[in-house]
N, C-alpha and C positions, 0 to 999 in steps of 0.2 A: 499388446504392450503399450504403456502409457508414455515411455520416454526413456532414454539411456540413464544409467544409474549415475549417481553423484560422483563417485570417485573417477569416472571417465569424462565427466563433463563439468567445466567450472561454471560458477554462478557469479554474476556481477549486477550490481544495482546502479543506476543513473539518477542523480538528483540534482536537476538544474536550477531549482529554486529552493535551497535548503533554508532552515529557519533555527533560530533560538526560540524554543518553546517554553512559555512561562504560563503557569496555571495558578489560579487563586481559588481558594474556597472561602465563601462569604456566607453569613446568615441570611442577609438579605440585601439587595441593591436598592438604594433610595436615591431618586433623581436630585442632582444638585447638592448632594451630600457625600461626604467621604464613607467608603464601605471598608472597614478593617477586615483583613484577611485572617482567618483562622488557621489556614496552612497555606504553603506555597511551595511550588516545585519549579526547577529550571532543567530542562532536557534538550538534547539535539533532536531537531525536527526537519520535516520535509518527508514526503511519503516514502521515497526510496530509502533514506536513511532509517526510517522506522522499520522498513522491511528487513535491512541490513542488521538493526538491533535484535529483532525478533528471530532471524536466521542464527545468530549467535546463541541466543538462549537454547535454541533447538540443537545446537551442536553442528550446524551446517556451515562449513567454510564459504565465505563470499568476499569478493572485492567490491568496494563501494566507492563511487566515483562522484565528485561534487565540486562545488565552487564556493569560495568564501571571499568576504570583502570587509575591509575595515576593523574596527575594534570588535564589534559584534561577531565578525567571523573569527576572530582569535578566540573568543569565548567559545564558539561553536566547536573549533579545532580541539579545545581543552575538554570539552564535555565528550566529544567523540572518543577521546583516549580511553575512557572508562567503559564504552559501551559498544565499539566495535572494534574488530581487530585490524583489518586491512583498509585502510582510507587513502585515496589520493585526492588532494585538494588542489584546484587551480585557482590563483588569486585574481580578482577583477577589482576596479575601482569603486568606490561607494561603500555601502553598508549592507551586510547580511541582514535580511528582514528578521524582525521580532513578532512572533505570533502570540496573542494572548487568549486564554481560555478562563473563563470565570463560571465557577460552579456554585450556583446559589442553593442554600438549603431549604428555605421556605418563602414561597413554594418552590418545590424541586424545579430547577431550569439549568440548561447549559448554554452559555453565549460564547461565540468565538469570533476574534477579530484576526484577519491574517494581513500581513504586510504585502508589499508589492515586490521587493527585491531590486538588486542593481541592475543596471544595464550590462549586457554580455556582448563583447564585440565578436565578430565573425571568427577572428584568429584564435581567441580563447576558445570559443565554441568548438571549432574544428579540432583543436588540440584535446580538449576532454573527451570528445566523441571517439577519436582515434584511440584513446587510451583505453577507453571502455570497450571498444570492439576488439582490440587486441587481447584483452583479457577474456572476453565472451569466447571468441573463437567458434567451436562448434557446441558451445554450452547454452546456458540460459541467460538472457539479458533482460532485466527488470526496467521497463521504462515508465516511471510513476510520478504523478503529481502535476502541479502547474508548472509554467515556464516564466521567466522574468522578461522584461523588456529586451529586445534585441534578438529574441529567439523566435523563429517563425511557427505559425500554428500548425505546419505540416511535419514539424520536426519528428514526431513519433511515426508518422507514416514512413518518412524516408528512413528512420533507423529500424523499423520492422524489416523493410526491404533489405537493408544493409546486413542486419543480423542473419536473415534467411539465406542471402548470398553466401555468407561465411559457414552456412550449414548449421547455424544456431537455432534457438527456440526463443522467440520474442513474447514477453508477457507485458501487457499494457493495462495499467490501471490509471485511467484519467477520465475526464468527461468532456462534453461539448465537441468542439472542432478537433481538439487533440486526440480524442478517442475515434470520432467519425473519419477523419482522414487516415487513421491507422488501418481501418478495418479492409480496405481495398488491397492491402498488402497481406492480409491473412495471418495475424499473429497466431502464435500457438495457443495463448490464453488471454482472456480479458476478464476482468472483474468489476462491472458497474454495480452500483446498488440499485435498488428499485427505482429511486427517483431518477438516477443517471440513465437507466435503461429507458424510462418513459421519455426523457428529454430526446435520446437518441432515436427513438421511434416516432416521436410526435404525437403519442397517445398515452393514455393511463393503462397500467396494467394491474388492476385492482385485485385480482385472484391469483393465487399461486399457481393454478393451472395455466393462466394467461402468461405469467413470467416463464414457466417452463417451456410453453409453446414458442414464444418469441426466442427463447434461447436456443431451442431445436433448429430454428430457421436459420439463425446465425451460424450454427455448427454446419449445417447443410451448404451454408455459403463458402466453407473452407476454413472456418476457425475451430481449431482442434477442441478447445474447451471454453466454455462460457460459464462463469460462476456469478451469480447475482445474490448479493447479501440483502437479507430481509429484515435486519434489526433483530428484535426480540423473536421473530418467527424463525430465525435461522438462515439458511441459504440454500440455493439450488445450484447444482452443478450438472451441466449438460455436456456430453461428449459423444465420441463415436460408440461408446459402450451403453449409452442411454442416458437417462436423467435421473438425478437423485436428489432427495430432500433431507436435509440434516436439521433437526431441531435444537435450538440452543439450550444447554443445561441451565437450570435455574442458578442464577447468581444475583447479587446485589449490584446493580449498576452504579458505578460512581462517576465515570467519565468515558465517553465513547472515542475520544481522540486516539487514533493509532489502531483502533479495532480492525478497520479494513485493511490495513497494512499488515497486521498480524495474520490475517486470513490469507493474504497473498504469500507470506512467508511459509505458512502450513502447507499450502497447495504445492509450492515449488518444492519444499522439502520432501514432501511425499511423493509427488510425481517423479522427481529426480532419482529416487530410489526405485522406480518401477512399480510402486504400489498401485492398487486399483483405484478408480475414481471415487468409488464410495469411502475407502480409507482416506483419501486425500481431502475429501470434504469433511469427514469425521475430525481430522486434526486441525483444519482450517477454522472450523467453527468453534472448536475448543479453544484455539489461540485466540479467536476474537472475543470470546466470552470472557477469557482470563484477562485480557487487556481491559475490557469493560468494567472488571471488578477492581481495577487498580486505581490508586489515587491519581489525580491529575493526569500528566503526560507519561506515567510509567508504563512499561511493557509487562506483559504476563511472565511469570516465573516458571521454571521447570516442574516445581512441585506442583503448581495449578494444573499444569497439563496432564500429570500423572493422575490428579484426581479427577479432572473434567472429561478426559476422553473416554472413560467407561460410562459416563452419564450423558454422553452426546449420542442420540439415536440417528441412524440413517436408514432411510427407506427408499426404494425404487419408485418411480412415477411412472 
């Protein structure tokens, strides 16, 4: 059994460093010259918020806990109204960060610049964490993305421990120290990409077999599921049931922002329903591929998932 079913277990996301995501499509960037956009988008951003957006498309209720600051934070709240149902925002001083993605047509390239985020006081941090934990209870708590100034690097580790103490299931999607310090407390699920896994291990993992082996080692250390995204090659999911490889269905990639977050949403949606690891991976890769085919910082649609699921193949390793 993969996990308790969704009706019995609440789901909540925590986004400590949200953003207003702005994307620009341009023909070509030229240094020291203006580049006129052919299309633009503005969306609510931050990894956990993207997970919440994706869960809504999948019809999975979730609480979403985040911070906002200044006039850009007001814009973030406005954008969230159209894309997430249940949001709790705590205010901090400063300005919510603005992230920019530039999509160049010729030659094809994607450039991303992320902001820093406002300072978060210990008092505000403690308040939003308590609200998040109260919602999670014995359910699924998603700890995702970077953290702003004032938040310690062991925050996800301590939150994994606290979620487990409440009988819940902690999901971590982060990299560097944020991920490394969470592992000792054995999260339910982690989802590094191949590069983040190599940073965690301190070595390259060039072959799919290498990725699967390292994921199995992490599972043997007490992590229930390890999903490693492989870009165009798909993703691997290792767990107590074994390891599985899902190949990405063929899509025209427009922008990869939010693809990993969409995968996390697919995994949680499926595992929370008690579905098999293979089916969870199938949905996750379909969600990630659907988002990659969307313009700018848009998230996949329900129609895309219905189309992509049958075209996403899963094989045991």
